[in-house]
C-alpha positions, 0 to 999 in steps of 0.5 A: 150674282156676278162677282165684283172685282172693283168696288168704289164708295164715296171717293174724294179727291181735291187739288187745293180748292179744286174738288175734282172727285166729291162722292164717286161710287160704282162697282165693276163685274169681274171679266166685264168691260167698264167705261167711265165717261166724262168731259175733259177735266171731269176727273176720269184719269184721277179715278184711274190713278187712285185705283192703280195706287198712283194717287191717294184719295182724300176720302172714301174707299176703293177695293180692287180684286179684294184688296184695299188700294189705300192699305194693300197697294202692293197686292193691288199692283200685282194684279193690275196693269195700266196703259196711260194716255201716252204710249210708253214704248222704247222706239229704239228697240224692236217690238220683240225686244220691248216685249222681251225686256218687260218679260225679263223685268217680270221674270216670266218663264218660257219667255220666248214663247210668251213673247211670240204669243203676245206678238200674235195677239197684238197682230204684230208678227210681221213687224216683230223685228222692226224698230218701233220708230217705224210703227204706226200709232195704232201699232205702237198702242197695240204693243203698249197694251201687249206689254201691259198684259204680260203677266196676265193681270186681273184688271187692265186700266186703259186711259183713253186708249184710242185717242189720236188713232185713225178710224181703222186703227180705232176699230182694230183696238176695239177688237183687241179690247173685246178679245181681252174680255173674252179671255177673262180680263176685266177692262176699265177704260176711260174714253171721250168717244161715246160710240166707243163706250157704246160698242165696247162696254158692258156697263157705263158710268157718267162722271160729272161735277165730281159724282157719278150721275148715271150708271148702267148698261148702254141700253139702260142709260138710253131708257132712263130718258123720257119716252121718245115713242115707238117705231113700227116696222112692216114687211112690205110697203103694202102693209105700211100703206094699209096701216096708215089708212086703218090705224085710226080705225081699228089698228093693224098688227105690226110685224115688229115694234122697236123702242125708239131709243136715243143715242148715247150722245143724247143721254150724255148731253141731256144728263150733263145739261140737267145737272148744270141746270140743277146746280144753277137753280140751287145757287139762286 
């Protein structure tokens, strides 16, 4: 059985009359990549702020790496790191100087070699001694994440890490996140890109109307929609032609059968629409 590193139960948060989180519950396996999906304003950032101790919940409970975020905030902060939607780097300093500064603040040993390791990991060796003001958006984001990772946190929170990046830099960021998971870091990310969640995440939760309306692997989420039929795949056009002729008579063995699953976008939009219809019905 997988070890749970984050456990959230019945989380609630309101801003005056706006009930952003009504009853949010989910768990995350240690060393996995978890994606929280939701429309703009659904409360994704609010969840991250609560789990990273930046915001207090109104109700429910959240445990990160064995520590309750409400009563053991200091312990939680020691084992996590957060990269927000906006890059937080010093543009006047070089990439190396940014990393060195964070290392000094965290009092890390062997700082020079540690900085070199993170420059290599984030693929910034060639630009290490250049001012960050000369960096592209993707380079700044990679430096931002490297700064967050210094000290090797157990959990890294990434709040929409690829927003504003071009396709090439987005793919580079995906590779970086995959590398993190392979080293044992648990990654919690929010994203508005469905293909990003499908490519990266081991598990996905969909947040809507203050609740998690679906949770599971990308394949599981696709399978919960109504069956969309099967697709038969044949080795040759001859077999395909024979199948059309004989299918209604005696049938024919297919070389493979694949379930015709919907896209993750289909799942997201269908679940959101179903929830809206249910809410409208209940108000009648």
